[in-house]
N, C-alpha and C positions, 0 to 999 in steps of 0.2 A: 933430568928426572921430572916427571909430571907430578902434579899435586896429588893425583890418585895413587901414584907409586910411593910417594913420600909419606902419606898419611893412610894407614891401613885400618885404624880403629877410631871410633867416635871420641874416645878419650884423648886422642891426639889433636883434635880440633875444638872440642867443647860444644856446648849447647847452642850458642848463638851462631857460630860459624856453620854448624849443620843446617840451621834454619836458612841462613843466607844462600846455601847451595841450591835451594829449590824455590825460594820466595818469588824471585822475578819471573819464573816460568808461569805463574798463575796471574800475573798482573793484567795481561791482555784480556782475561776472562771476566775481570771485575768492572762493573759499570763506573763511569766517572763520578757518579753521585755516592758511590759506596767506597769503603776502605777495608782491606783485608789484613793480612799479617803486618805487624809493625807497631801496634799500639796496645794499650791494655785490653781493648775490646775491638772486635770487628764492628764496623758502622754500616748499617743498611738503611737507606732512605725509605721513609714511609710516605711522606708527602712533601709539600713545599716548605713546611716549617718544622717537621719532626724526624728524628732518626730512631731506629732500634739500635741498641748496643748489645753485643752478644759476647759472652766469655765462657771459657771452660778451663777447668783445672783438674789435675790428676794427683792423687795422694796414694802412696804405696807404703805398706807396712815395712818398717826398718829403713826406709829411705826418707820419708817425710814425717813419720811418727813412730814412736816406740810403744807398742801395745802394752808393755808391762808398766809404762810410766804414765800414760794418758788414760783417763777414764773414758768409757764409751760415750757418756754424755758430752764430755769435752771434745771428743773426736767428731761427733756429729755436728756440734756447734761450729767447730773450726772448719770442717769441710765446706760448710756454706759460707762462713765468714771470709775465707780467702777469695772466694768468687765475688761476693758482694763488694769487697775492697776494690776489685777491678772496675765494677760499675761506678763506685764512688769516684774513682780516678777520672772518669769521663764526665763527671758532673751530672750523672743521670740518676733516674729513679728506678730501682729494681721492680720488675713486674712478676716474673715467674722463675721457678727453678726446675731442673731435671736432675735426677740422681740415678747413676748406674753404679753397681757395686758387685765386685767379685768376692765370694764368701767361701772360706774353707768349710767343708761339711762338718767339722768338729766344733764349729762356733755355737755357743749357747744362744738360745732364743732370747734369754734375759739380756745378754750383751747387746743384741741387735735392737731390742726394745729400748734400751737406754740410749743407744746411739741415735735412734729416731727421736727420742725425747729431746736430746740436745739440738738436733737439726730443726725440730719443730719450734723449739724455744726461740731461736733466732729468726726463723721464718715468720713467727707470730709478731715479733718485735717490729719488723719492717713490712708486715703484711705482704709477704712473698710466698704464695702457695706453691707447694710441690705439685707439678702438673704431669709427671710421668718419669720414665727412665727405663732401667733394665736391671735384672739380677741374673747372676750366673755363678757356677761353681768355680772356685779358685783352688789350685793344687795345695798351697800351704800358707799363703799370705793374703791379708785383706787388701783389696784394690778398690779405690773410690774415685769416681769421676763425677763432677758436678758441672752443669751448665746453667747459666743465668741469662735471662733476657731482660733488658731494661729499656727505658725510653728517655730521650733527651730532646730539648729544643735545639734546632740546628744552630741558632745563634749562641747557644750556651755550651756547645760541645767543645771540650778542650782536648787538644792533641799534643803529643810529645814534640811535634814539629813547630810549635808556636812560640818558642823562646826567642826573645829579641835582645840584641846587644844593649847593655845597660840595665837589663832586668836584675832584680834581686832574687836570690834563691832562698826559698822558705820551706819549712816543714810545719805540720800541725801539732806535733806532740814530741815527747821524749823519744830518743833513739837508743837502741842497744839492749833494752830490757829483755826482749824475747831471746836474743842470742845468748845473753847471760843466763837466762833460765835453762836453755838447752845445755850450756856448758856445765851448769850445776848437775844436771841429770847425767850427762855423759861421763863426768868425772866422779860421780857418786859422792858428792860433797854432802856432809851432814846438813840437814835442812832446819834452819831457824824460821821464824815468821817472815823475816826479810827475804830469805832464799825462796820461800814459798810464794811470796808476792811476785818475784821475777818469773818463777815457773808458771804462775797463773797468766802472766802476760804472753808466755809462749803457747800455752794450751788454749787460752780463751781470748784470742785477739778480737778487738772491737773495730769493725769496719767504719770508716769515717763517712758514712752515707750522707748524713745531714750536713756535715761540713763541706763535703764535695758539692752537693747541690747548691749550698749557699755561695761558695766561692765561684761556682760556674756562672752565677748571675752578675758577677762584677767584672766589668770590661778591663780593669787594670790587671786582672789575672790572665796569664797567657798559657804557657805549657803546663800540663799537670799529669802526674802518674802516681801510683801507689808504691810504697817501699816494701818490696818482697825479697829482694836479694841483697839489700844494703845500698846506701846511697853511693858508695864507691863504684858500684856496678850500675845501679838504676839511673843515676844522673847521666851516665854515658849514653844511655838510650835517648835521652832528651837532647844531648849535645850532638849526637850523630844525626838525629832526625832534623834538628834545627840548624846544623852546620855551624855550631858555635863552640866556644871553650868556656871554662868556668874556673873561678878561684873559690875555694872552700876553706873556711877558717875553723880548724878543729876546736879552738877555744870558745867558739860560739855554738857548738852542737849542744842541744838540750839533753842533759843527762840527769836521770832521776837520782835522788838521794840514796835509794836502794842500790842502784848499780855502782855509784861511787863508793858506797860502804863496802860492798862485797869485793869490788875490784881492789880496793886497798888491802883488804884482808887476804885475798888470794893472789896478790901481786899481779893482777891483770892491768892492762892498759885500757881504761874506760873509754877514752876518746877513740882509740882504734876499734874497739867493739862497736861503738856508736856509729862509726864511719863505715864499717864493713860487715856488721852483723845483719843477717836477714830476718824476714818474717815480722817486721814491725807493723806492717799494714797501716801505717799513717800515710798522709799525703805529702808529696814532694811537688813543688810548683814554683813557677817564676812569676814575678809581678813587676809592673812598671814602677820604677823607683819613686817617682813623684806621687804615686797613688798609695804607697805602702802605709804611711802613717794613719790615714783615714781608714783604710781597709783593716788594719790591725786594731784600731780603736773600735770599729763596728763589729769585728769578729769577736773581740773580747766581751763586748756587751751582749752579743748573741749567745756565746758558748761558755762564758765565764773562764776563759783561758786565753793566753796570747798566741799569736803566731811567732815563729822563731826564724829570724833572719840569719842564714848561715853562710852566704856567699854572694857572688856576682857572676852574671853572664857577660862574656866578652867575645870579640871577634877572634878567629884563629882556629887551629886544628881541634878536633873534637876530643879534647883531653881535659883532665882535671888537674889543676895546680893546688897543692895543699899548703896551708899556712898555719903557723901557731905562734902567737905573740908577734905577728907581722913578719915572721921568718919563714921562708919557704923550706919545706921538708918533704920526705917521702913517707908513705905508710906501707907496711909490709903485706897487708891483706887487701884483696881487690874485689871482695864480694863473692856471692855464691854462684857457682856454675855446676849443674848436675853431673857433668862428665869430667870435670877437671880434678 
């Protein structure tokens, strides 16, 4: 039985296996100085010292957002934020954005105005003008596509393939708050101020643009990407691209007081949510072990928060080994895949 006979639908293979089926067919069309599918952004050489980095993301009503739960301002803000996060993952500066949107004819003009207010708010924060796009009629759901172009110094462009054996695995902030916020919405849990803070993390993610540009300038930083599908999924992209393995310590994952509090109340496993929950949009990166202490001290001085060391990069198959209190164990969730 051939693979095409065995797998009839995309749900049988998932998002990333689908991409793998056609990715190599385009490799010979790409210049040696450029890079296509396989990282947070495409990389296109401008000159001897600089690259353009380009990303695009799609958000569909009832798949990526619940229109009844997220305000139009928040939706506009988040639509741009998830793309700026990809730019941050490359250590780049965002330059321009493009917005295409499919709109049901019954949509209120006031709703669209407030959507654009949210989009403009984040655009203004990082001085990223909206340069164009497209609008069209959608049958019944809002469909949003954003593209962002950024610029990076070639010597400071960080790829998923740059992890080295002996590197430490780090993140820039707490994990799991966004997934917890989504769980609260999906399970219609009564909302206190603590619940609302987690929901805000889901609806208004803050891209680590400044952190990414700062980290990119430090040579002890190697591979880098943003956390969109959960570290249990996203770290595997670094491992596959770098042909390495990793040990991750669940008891070292940075977890907010709010997530710990709600997890205890709702009988959730906070560490599992932190490991597998998506849409954190923080940075996941590897760093030379000998350079970590100084990097961390300088980062804390710059941003008034520490870096969080959660594991190590090793030789071996591109797999994650999970530990808690130095004991190896398995986690039941493996990160987000659109078609699984």
